[in-house]
C-alpha positions in Angstrom: 21.4 36.6 -1.6 24.2 36.3 -4.0 24.0 33.8 -6.8 27.5 33.2 -7.2 27.0 31.4 -3.5 25.3 28.3 -2.4 22.2 28.4 -0.3 22.6 28.7 3.2 20.4 26.6 6.0 18.3 29.4 6.5 17.9 31.1 3.1 16.6 27.2 2.1 13.6 26.7 5.1 12.8 30.4 4.1 12.2 29.0 0.8 10.5 26.5 1.3 8.2 28.2 4.0 7.0 30.1 1.0 5.6 27.1 0.0 4.2 25.9 2.9 2.8 28.9 3.6 1.3 29.8 0.2 0.1 25.7 0.5 -2.0 25.7 3.8 -3.6 28.9 2.0 -4.5 26.9 -0.8 -5.8 24.5 1.4 -8.8 27.0 3.1 -10.8 26.9 -0.1 -9.6 24.1 -2.0 -10.6 20.5 -0.5 -8.3 16.9 -1.5 -5.9 17.6 -4.6 -2.4 17.2 -2.1 -1.2 15.7 -4.5 -2.0 18.6 -7.4 -1.0 21.2 -5.0 2.4 19.8 -4.4 3.2 19.3 -8.1 1.8 22.8 -8.3 4.6 24.3 -5.4 7.4 22.3 -7.5 6.2 24.8 -10.5 6.4 27.8 -8.8 9.5 27.1 -7.5 11.4 26.0 -10.4 9.8 28.9 -12.8 7.4 26.8 -14.4 4.1 26.2 -16.3 1.5 24.0 -16.1 -1.5 22.6 -17.5 -4.7 21.1 -15.4 -6.4 18.8 -17.4 -9.9 17.0 -16.0 -13.1 16.5 -16.7 -15.8 19.6 -15.4 -16.7 20.5 -12.5 -13.4 19.2 -10.5 -12.1 22.6 -9.2 -10.0 22.8 -11.5 -10.2 26.5 -12.2 -10.5 27.1 -8.7 -7.3 25.3 -7.4 -5.5 27.9 -10.1 -7.2 31.3 -9.2 -7.1 30.4 -5.7 -3.2 30.0 -6.3 -2.5 33.1 -8.1 -4.9 34.4 -4.8 -2.2 33.1 -2.5 0.9 34.0 -4.3 -0.6 37.2 -3.5 0.7 37.9 -7.5 -1.4 39.4 -10.4 -3.5 37.1 -11.9 -5.6 37.6 -15.4 -7.9 35.3 -16.4 -8.4 34.9 -20.3 -11.7 32.6 -21.3 -9.9 30.3 -25.0 -13.1 31.0 -27.3 -13.3 30.1 -31.1 -13.1 33.4 -31.3 -10.3 34.8 -29.5 -7.3 36.5 -31.3 -3.8 37.1 -30.2 -5.0 40.7 -30.1 -6.8 39.3 -27.1 -4.3 38.2 -25.4 -1.4 40.3 -26.4 -2.9 43.6 -27.0 -1.7 45.9 -29.5 -1.4 49.4 -30.6 -4.5 51.2 -30.4 -4.9 54.4 -32.4 -6.2 58.1 -30.0 -7.7 60.4 -31.6 -7.4 62.7 -29.5 -3.9 62.9 -29.4 -3.2 61.4 -32.9 -0.9 58.9 -32.6 -0.9 54.9 -31.9 -0.8 53.8 -28.0 0.1 50.4 -26.7 -2.9 48.4 -25.0 -1.2 46.2 -22.4 -3.4 42.9 -22.9 -4.2 40.1 -20.0 -1.5 38.5 -20.6 0.5 41.0 -18.5 0.1 40.1 -15.4 2.2 37.9 -13.1 -0.5 34.3 -13.3 -2.0 33.9 -16.7 -5.0 31.2 -16.5 -6.1 30.5 -20.0 -8.7 28.7 -19.2 -10.1 25.6 -21.7 -7.3 26.2 -24.1 -8.2 23.7 -26.5 -11.8 26.2 -27.4 -9.4 28.3 -29.3 -7.5 28.2 -33.2 -3.9 27.1 -33.8 -3.4 31.2 -33.9 -4.8 32.4 -30.7 -3.0 29.0 -29.0 0.2 30.2 -30.4 -0.1 33.9 -29.1 1.0 32.0 -25.9 4.2 30.2 -27.5 6.9 32.9 -27.1 5.8 34.2 -23.5 5.9 30.5 -22.2 9.5 30.5 -23.5 11.7 34.1 -23.8 8.7 36.0 -21.0 8.4 38.9 -23.2 5.6 39.6 -26.2 6.9 41.1 -29.2 3.8 43.7 -30.7 4.5 45.1 -33.8 8.0 44.4 -34.0 9.1 45.5 -30.5 9.8 43.5 -27.7 8.4 44.0 -23.8 9.6 41.7 -21.1 6.9 40.8 -18.9 7.5 41.1 -14.7 8.7 38.2 -13.1 7.4 35.4 -11.8 5.2 34.8 -14.7 3.3 31.4 -14.7 0.4 29.9 -17.3 -1.8 27.8 -15.5 -3.5 26.3 -18.8 -7.0 24.1 -18.5 -8.8 21.8 -20.6 -11.1 18.9 -21.2 -10.5 15.4 -21.9 -13.6 14.7 -22.6 -15.5 17.1 -24.6 -14.5 17.2 -28.1 -16.6 19.1 -30.3 -15.9 22.7 -30.5 -12.1 21.9 -30.2 -8.7 22.3 -31.2 -5.8 20.1 -30.0 -2.9 22.3 -28.9 0.3 21.2 -31.0 3.0 19.6 -29.7 5.3 22.2 -29.2 2.8 24.1 -27.3 2.6 20.9 -25.4 5.4 20.6 -24.6 6.1 24.0 -22.9 4.3 23.4 -20.4 7.0 21.3 -18.0 3.6 19.3 -16.5 0.6 17.9 -17.2 -1.2 17.5 -13.8 -4.7 15.0 -14.4 -6.8 15.1 -11.0 -10.2 13.0 -11.1 -13.0 13.4 -9.0 -12.7 13.0 -4.7 -12.9 10.7 -3.0 -16.3 10.3 -1.0 -15.1 12.0 2.8 -13.2 14.1 0.2 -16.6 15.0 -1.5 -18.8 15.3 2.2 -15.6 18.3 2.7 -16.4 19.4 0.1 -20.1 19.8 0.5 -19.8 20.5 3.9 -18.0 23.8 3.3 -19.8 25.1 0.8 -23.1 25.3 3.4 -21.5 28.5 3.3 -19.9 30.8 1.0 -15.8 30.1 0.8 -13.5 32.4 2.7 -12.0 35.2 0.4 -8.5 34.5 -0.5 -5.6 35.8 1.1 -2.0 37.0 0.2 0.8 34.0 1.7 3.8 35.8 0.0 4.8 38.6 -1.9 6.5 38.2 -5.7 9.2 39.0 -3.9 9.7 36.4 -1.8 8.6 34.5 -5.0 11.7 35.5 -7.0 14.0 34.6 -4.3 12.8 31.2 -3.0 13.1 30.4 -6.8 17.0 31.9 -7.2 17.4 28.9 -3.8 16.0 26.8 -5.6 18.1 26.6 -8.2 21.4 26.5 -5.3 19.9 23.0 -5.4 22.7 20.4 -5.5 22.3 17.7 -8.7 25.1 15.1 -9.1 26.1 14.0 -12.2 24.5 10.9 -11.6 21.1 12.7 -11.7 21.9 14.1 -15.1 22.6 11.0 -16.4 19.4 9.2 -14.8 17.8 12.1 -16.4 19.9 11.7 -19.8 19.1 7.5 -19.1 14.9 8.8 -19.0 14.7 10.4 -21.8 16.2 8.4 -24.1 14.2 5.0 -23.1 11.6 7.1 -23.8 13.2 8.4 -27.6 14.1 4.3 -28.5 10.8 3.1 -27.4 9.9 0.7 -30.3 6.0 2.1 -29.9 7.0 5.5 -29.6 6.7 8.3 -32.7 8.3 11.3 -30.3 10.1 10.5 -27.3 11.4 12.8 -24.4 12.2 16.1 -25.4 15.9 17.8 -24.3 13.6 20.9 -23.3 11.4 17.8 -20.8 15.4 16.6 -19.0 16.0 20.6 -18.0 12.7 20.7 -16.8 13.0 17.2 -14.7 16.1 19.5 -13.5 14.3 22.2 -12.5 11.4 20.8 -10.4 13.6 17.7 -9.5 15.8 20.4 -7.8 12.6 22.4 -6.2 10.7 19.0 -4.9 13.7 18.1 -2.9 13.6 21.8 -1.3 10.3 21.0 0.2 11.3 17.9 1.3 14.3 19.8 3.4 16.9 18.8 1.1 20.1 20.7 -0.3 20.7 17.8 -3.0 18.4 15.7 -5.4 17.6 12.2 -5.0 16.6 10.2 -8.2 13.1 9.0 -5.5 12.5 13.2 -7.4 12.7 12.1 -10.2 10.5 9.1 -10.2 8.1 11.5 -8.6 8.2 14.1 -11.3 8.6 11.8 -14.5 5.2 11.1 -15.5 3.0 14.1 -14.6 6.6 16.1 -16.5 6.8 13.2 -19.4 2.9 11.6 -20.0 1.6 15.2 -21.9 5.0 14.7 -24.1 4.8 11.0 -25.7 3.5 10.3 -28.5 2.8 6.6 -29.7 3.0 4.9 -33.3 -1.2 4.8 -34.2 -0.2 0.1 -34.2 0.4 0.9 -30.5 -2.8 3.1 -30.4 -4.5 0.2 -31.8 -3.7 -2.1 -29.4 -4.2 -0.3 -26.5 -0.6 0.5 -26.0 -0.2 4.3 -23.8 2.6 6.8 -23.1 1.5 5.8 -19.1 2.8 2.5 -20.6 6.0 3.8 -21.8 6.9 6.3 -19.3 6.6 4.1 -16.4 9.0 1.6 -18.9 11.3 4.3 -18.8 11.7 4.3 -15.3 11.7 0.8 -14.5 14.4 0.7 -16.4 16.8 3.3 -15.8 15.9 5.1 -12.3 17.1 2.4 -9.2 15.8 4.5 -5.7 
């Protein structure tokens, strides 16, 4: 596809088919989580990173590892612990005594899909190793910059309940995650299906796509039309969070950019070549729920970021 030209209907259909194949393959191993899977597909097409937060045992790690397998991409899981060092993530130059020279040892970050498991278990120094790579898609090791092969995604998990031995993510890092997903407990029917599925070993996950297909689908998604009116909706939504009387830190410009690209992906997944206000409304909570910082007085009074976002949506989006 020529990036200068608008995508045609066949290219839109082909890109949506890639996401649908991946979703169907995930459903072979992951019970329920339809909303989370749909949002992850939006993130894939929009080339965005995702934070998955939930109590232990709800399938966060299984969801991400299955996604990576279904995408047909290289995958590395990094278990974040208090003793994890930045070099354990990025790699570094190692002295080779036989050659008498230093050679680059690449860390696990050199993969298409990274699972940063329990990311808040590592201190800020190790967490910050992801800042450049998430934003620039490149790694700097001892002054040398290495561009990572696309596609590249960071999916991180964290447990919101247990606080002992954890290090909260700084706002600068939270802002680099386009969405925060909050999978909860399954329904009774879903839990029964889950137990039934585990009577035997889970099936091996077979790739449903290739990295080249994902890159092409991302380019197609970037051609979904988004009107000036929709851009104005995004601007008003961001402004409403910044101007809220109970908010210390509102939506950043990066949030608006994430909403733009994710809404294009959602429109594509629903067979449209243009974004509707409904796309913004459906995504706004997931895009903003980890980026809004309330005043101490608001937190003490029981106010939540969700309430602020709901108010912003209701005041700016007419569907």
